[in-house]
Backbone as CSV, one residue per row, in Angstrom:
resi,resn,N_x,N_y,N_z,CA_x,CA_y,CA_z,C_x,C_y,C_z
1,MET,1.017,-1.400,-0.071,-0.136,-0.072,-0.137,1.017,1.278,0.148
2,LYS,0.416,2.187,-0.989,1.350,3.400,-0.943,0.699,4.556,-0.145
3,GLN,1.986,5.088,0.391,1.519,6.445,1.393,1.111,7.569,0.296
4,GLY,0.260,8.694,0.433,0.209,9.890,-0.518,1.429,10.608,-0.076
5,GLN,1.481,11.793,-1.050,2.830,12.490,-1.162,2.457,13.385,0.219
6,GLU,3.377,14.086,0.956,3.170,14.988,2.520,3.278,16.220,1.924
7,ASP,2.842,17.102,2.429,3.508,18.658,1.840,3.818,19.368,3.440
8,PHE,5.082,18.624,3.698,5.476,18.987,5.555,6.523,20.582,4.985
9,ASP,6.230,21.358,5.618,7.287,22.370,5.790,7.349,22.998,7.193
10,PHE,8.403,23.526,7.067,9.069,23.898,8.522,8.880,25.045,9.342
11,ILE,8.381,26.041,8.504,7.762,27.409,9.390,6.933,27.972,8.038
12,LYS,5.722,28.062,8.868,4.713,28.875,8.205,4.508,30.051,7.883
13,ASP,4.274,30.118,6.530,4.258,31.607,6.046,2.941,32.248,6.038
14,GLU,2.915,33.557,6.042,2.053,34.212,5.925,1.127,34.238,4.721
15,GLU,1.629,33.978,3.440,0.940,33.781,2.295,0.285,32.369,2.106
16,LYS,0.878,31.151,2.421,0.327,29.895,2.804,-0.446,29.899,3.814
17,LYS,-1.840,29.447,4.027,-2.514,29.221,5.255,-3.136,28.161,5.354
18,GLN,-2.672,26.653,4.758,-3.045,25.669,4.742,-1.774,24.392,4.660
19,GLY,-1.587,23.643,5.511,-0.537,22.632,5.315,-0.221,22.371,6.934
20,ASN,0.829,21.053,6.862,1.549,20.928,8.211,2.642,21.581,8.537
21,TYR,3.206,22.311,9.612,3.939,22.855,10.012,4.445,22.708,11.337
22,ILE,5.643,23.054,11.821,6.084,22.697,12.964,6.241,24.057,13.662
23,PHE,6.835,24.945,12.629,6.656,26.352,13.505,5.723,27.492,12.819
24,GLN,5.061,28.372,13.645,4.565,29.561,12.897,5.362,30.582,12.782
25,ASN,5.376,31.256,12.056,6.155,32.602,11.768,5.701,33.659,12.357
26,ASN,5.519,33.756,13.965,5.213,35.026,14.788,5.871,35.138,16.129
27,LYS,5.463,35.963,16.928,6.508,36.626,18.032,6.643,35.260,18.969
28,LYS,5.304,34.505,19.172,5.320,33.788,20.532,6.407,32.459,19.715
29,THR,6.571,32.162,18.728,7.156,30.608,18.608,8.639,31.229,18.463
30,LYS,8.797,32.683,18.076,10.478,33.007,18.153,10.912,32.926,19.693
31,PHE,10.121,33.643,20.583,10.463,33.852,21.908,10.532,32.118,22.190
32,ALA,9.566,31.314,22.016,9.486,30.052,22.894,10.637,29.454,22.245
33,PHE,11.343,29.683,21.056,12.689,28.843,20.281,13.660,29.391,21.087
34,TYR,13.756,30.780,21.137,14.944,30.936,21.753,15.353,30.771,23.511
35,PHE,14.273,30.889,23.770,14.202,30.539,25.448,14.455,29.237,26.008
36,ILE,13.618,28.096,24.848,14.616,26.984,25.093,15.912,26.460,24.781
37,ALA,16.301,27.096,23.613,17.839,27.459,22.936,18.498,27.621,24.399
38,ALA,18.297,28.993,24.816,19.063,29.491,25.960,19.085,28.638,26.902
39,VAL,17.610,27.738,27.044,17.973,26.767,28.538,19.026,25.796,28.475
40,ILE,18.868,25.140,27.132,19.382,23.887,26.648,21.029,24.552,26.818
41,ALA,21.528,25.595,26.201,22.751,26.091,26.294,23.073,26.071,27.340
42,PHE,22.415,26.820,28.592,22.929,26.658,30.333,22.863,25.535,30.338
43,LEU,22.014,24.448,30.323,22.418,23.482,30.792,23.721,22.622,30.301
44,ILE,23.752,22.501,29.266,25.284,22.067,28.685,26.298,22.727,28.923
45,PHE,26.357,24.190,29.325,27.397,24.875,30.289,27.193,24.018,31.458
46,ALA,26.435,24.289,32.565,26.425,23.550,33.844,26.953,22.228,33.924
47,VAL,26.885,21.191,32.896,27.155,19.987,32.813,29.064,20.014,32.711
48,ALA,29.218,20.987,31.854,30.580,21.072,31.173,31.324,21.531,32.536
49,LEU,30.895,22.433,33.438,31.443,23.098,34.843,31.555,22.025,35.496
50,THR,30.641,21.187,35.935,30.476,20.047,37.191,31.359,19.022,36.632
51,ILE,31.810,18.557,35.234,32.704,17.730,34.883,34.040,18.485,34.893
52,ASN,34.418,19.602,34.951,35.839,20.179,35.296,36.120,20.563,36.375
53,ILE,34.967,20.582,37.287,35.279,20.673,38.677,36.011,19.119,39.566
54,SER,35.189,18.251,39.052,36.072,16.990,39.752,37.419,16.609,39.715
């Protein structure tokens, strides 16, 4: 059985109103992305510090 063609995009642009998207192009999504990236960077930094202290 064949699966149909998927139209999966990464970011939703304003001119496209339908489809499957991971992110939308708005302020809330951008803030959440940068916040999560900063938390992950901080956790990696904290782990690196604890490994060097031992």
